[in-house]
Structure formats: C-alpha cells, structure tokens
C-alpha positions as CSV (number, residue, x, y, z in Angstrom):
1,X,-15.7,17.5,3.6
2,X,-12.9,16.0,4.2
3,X,-9.5,16.8,2.7
4,X,-7.1,14.0,2.9
5,X,-3.2,14.1,2.8
6,X,-1.4,11.0,2.4
7,X,1.9,10.1,3.7
8,X,5.6,10.0,2.1
9,X,6.1,7.4,-0.5
10,X,2.0,6.9,-0.7
11,X,-0.9,8.0,-2.8
12,X,-4.1,9.8,-2.5
13,X,-6.2,6.8,-3.1
14,X,-3.5,4.2,-0.1
15,X,-5.8,2.2,1.4
16,X,-6.6,5.1,4.3
17,X,-7.3,7.0,1.4
18,X,-9.9,4.5,-0.3
19,X,-11.7,3.9,2.9
20,X,-12.2,7.4,3.4
21,X,-13.7,7.6,-0.6
22,X,-16.0,5.0,0.5
23,X,-18.0,6.4,3.4
24,X,-17.7,10.2,2.2
25,X,-18.5,10.5,-1.1
26,X,-17.2,13.8,-0.9
27,X,-14.3,13.8,0.2
28,X,-11.1,15.2,-1.9
29,X,-7.8,12.3,-2.0
30,X,-5.2,14.0,-4.4
31,X,-1.7,12.7,-5.2
32,X,0.3,15.2,-3.3
33,X,3.8,16.2,-5.4
34,X,6.9,15.1,-3.4
35,X,8.1,18.5,-3.2
36,X,7.1,19.7,0.3
37,X,6.1,23.8,-1.6
38,X,4.2,21.9,-4.4
39,X,2.4,19.6,-2.1
40,X,1.6,22.7,0.5
41,X,0.7,25.0,-3.0
42,X,-2.3,21.7,-4.1
43,X,-3.4,22.0,-0.1
44,X,-3.7,25.2,-0.1
45,X,-5.6,26.1,-3.9
46,X,-7.9,23.2,-2.7
47,X,-8.7,24.7,0.9
48,X,-9.0,28.0,-0.9
49,X,-11.6,26.5,-3.6
50,X,-13.8,25.0,-1.0
51,X,-13.2,26.9,2.3
52,X,-16.4,29.3,1.1
53,X,-19.0,26.8,0.4
54,X,-17.9,23.6,2.6
55,X,-16.4,23.3,6.4
56,X,-13.0,21.4,5.8
57,X,-11.6,18.8,7.7
58,X,-7.9,18.3,6.8
59,X,-6.9,14.1,7.5
60,X,-3.1,13.9,7.8
61,X,-1.6,10.8,8.0
62,X,2.4,10.5,8.3
63,X,3.9,13.4,6.4
64,X,0.3,14.1,5.3
65,X,-0.2,14.8,9.3
66,X,3.0,17.5,9.2
67,X,1.2,19.3,6.5
68,X,-2.3,19.0,8.2
69,X,-0.7,21.0,11.5
70,X,0.8,23.5,9.5
71,X,-2.4,24.3,7.3
72,X,-5.1,24.0,10.0
73,X,-3.1,26.2,12.0
74,X,-3.0,28.5,8.9
75,X,-6.7,28.5,7.8
76,X,-7.9,27.2,11.5
77,X,-9.4,24.0,10.2
78,X,-10.4,21.5,12.3
79,X,-7.7,18.3,11.6
80,X,-7.3,14.5,11.7
81,X,-3.9,13.0,12.4
82,X,-3.3,9.8,12.0
83,X,0.8,8.4,12.6
84,X,1.5,12.2,12.4
85,X,5.0,13.5,12.1
86,X,6.0,15.9,13.8
87,X,9.8,16.9,13.1
88,X,10.0,16.1,9.3
89,X,13.1,17.5,8.3
90,X,14.7,15.5,11.2
91,X,12.7,12.5,10.4
92,X,13.3,12.5,6.4
93,X,16.7,13.0,6.2
94,X,17.5,9.3,6.3
95,X,15.3,9.0,3.3
96,X,17.7,11.2,0.8
97,X,18.3,9.4,-2.8
98,X,15.8,7.4,-4.9
99,X,12.7,7.2,-2.8
100,X,9.8,4.4,-4.7
101,X,6.3,5.1,-4.4
102,X,4.4,2.1,-2.4
103,X,1.5,2.1,-4.5
104,X,2.8,2.7,-8.1
105,X,6.1,2.0,-10.3
106,X,7.1,5.3,-10.1
107,X,10.0,6.9,-7.9
108,X,12.0,10.5,-7.2
109,X,14.9,11.4,-5.7
110,X,14.4,13.3,-2.4
111,X,17.0,16.0,-1.4
112,X,18.9,17.5,1.3
113,X,16.8,20.5,-0.1
114,X,13.6,19.0,-0.1
115,X,14.5,18.0,3.1
116,X,15.5,21.6,4.5
117,X,12.1,23.1,2.8
118,X,10.3,21.0,5.3
119,X,11.1,23.1,8.2
120,X,9.2,26.5,6.6
121,X,6.6,24.4,7.8
122,X,7.4,23.6,11.3
123,X,4.3,24.5,13.7
124,X,5.6,25.0,17.5
125,X,3.0,26.1,18.7
126,X,-0.9,24.4,18.1
127,X,-4.6,25.0,19.3
128,X,-4.9,22.4,20.8
129,X,-9.1,22.7,19.8
130,X,-8.4,22.2,16.3
131,X,-6.9,18.3,16.5
132,X,-7.6,14.8,17.0
133,X,-4.9,12.7,17.0
134,X,-4.9,8.8,16.2
135,X,-1.9,7.1,17.7
136,X,-1.3,3.6,17.4
137,X,2.0,1.8,20.0
138,X,3.1,-0.4,17.2
139,X,4.0,2.3,14.5
140,X,7.7,1.3,14.3
141,X,8.2,4.5,11.8
142,X,7.6,6.6,14.5
143,X,7.5,7.3,17.7
144,X,4.0,7.6,19.3
145,X,5.3,9.1,22.4
146,X,6.5,12.3,20.0
147,X,3.2,13.2,18.5
148,X,1.2,12.1,21.9
149,X,3.3,15.0,23.9
150,X,3.4,17.6,21.0
151,X,-0.4,16.9,21.3
152,X,-1.3,16.0,24.6
153,X,-3.6,19.2,24.8
154,X,-5.9,17.5,22.1
155,X,-8.0,14.8,21.7
156,X,-6.1,11.7,22.0
157,X,-6.9,8.3,20.7
158,X,-4.1,6.6,21.4
159,X,-4.2,2.4,20.3
160,X,-1.9,-0.7,21.5
161,X,-0.6,-2.3,19.2
162,X,-1.1,-1.4,15.4
163,X,1.5,-0.4,13.3
164,X,2.4,3.4,10.9
165,X,-0.6,1.5,8.8
166,X,-2.8,1.9,11.4
167,X,-4.9,-0.9,11.6
168,X,-8.1,-0.9,11.8
169,X,-8.6,2.1,10.5
170,X,-11.8,1.8,9.5
171,X,-13.0,1.6,13.2
172,X,-12.1,5.6,13.3
173,X,-14.8,6.4,10.7
174,X,-17.7,7.8,13.2
175,X,-14.3,10.0,14.8
176,X,-13.5,11.2,11.3
177,X,-16.9,12.0,10.1
178,X,-17.3,14.0,13.0
179,X,-14.5,15.9,14.3
180,X,-15.4,18.6,11.9
181,X,-19.1,19.3,13.8
C-alpha cells in the first residue's frame, strides 16, 4: 500500500497524489494538517492501522519527504522521496505568515512555533536501504544536491531539468509500485 504525503501548501489529491491514486487504487492520499505535530499524528494513525495487514510504502514529496524520512526510520518502512525537504525548519522559516494552499481557496497562518516544531522530526542518520530518492536538477525551490548528499548511499534517481513539481512523474510508476517489494 502506498501512503502519499504531500508537500507544504498542497493537498492529498494534488497532481502526484491523483496520479498515484489512479495507478494504485488502494493508495492513501490524505490531506495532511498544516500543523506538523498533527500531520505526524495522522500519518502514524494510518501506519498503525494498516501495517498489521499490509506492507506500507511511504511516498513523500517535498515537506512530505521530510515527514516520510522521520516515519520510515521510526517504523522501518520503505519510502520513495520526491524532491524532499532536508532541513524543513530552515527551508520553511521564510514562509512565516499567511500561506495559501495551491489547490483550493484555503489558507493558514504559518508561525515561528510551527517552524520550530519541525526540528523534532529531523533525522540525522538514516538507513540508506529504506529509500529511493527522486530528484530533478531543475528544482528551483530546493537544491537537489542537498538531498543527493544526505541520501548518497540510497537508491538515487537524478534527472536533468524538471522542476520541484517533478515533471514526468508518471514515468516513475513502476519504480513506486516495486519499491516496497
């Protein structure tokens, strides 16, 4: 079962979440709360509910990749990370203020306390065998080299061009479906 964790300013059935739901009908693509502690709690509830009966593979994009790293280590789950945030508390510091969600008309207030709460989910040392990391060099939001360095001993797919959105995401379908095997 794929459990998709979307990025900051996104929703579960965003572009990638919708594609995952189309080729993996039993995938879960929840809307994560913008409050990090609540997002982690929701994801952990899904893991605890399904891990007894199904093999779970986390698929995390951007901030969802940061969350997926923390949870993959905690529960020893396989994870596919797509242009993941590595140091969320640094990356999302400039976002403090009113934030609009890309896929609907909703917004939320991002505060320094929320940024600080991300620190507890940072993972210093990883188990490289758990991860497949998809990066595109054309990502203008995050420097792909930071993730490539952190996950240098994991399976890395680094593509020329592209974007933070991860262009041609559907071309990774077989990899996503086989990573937890």
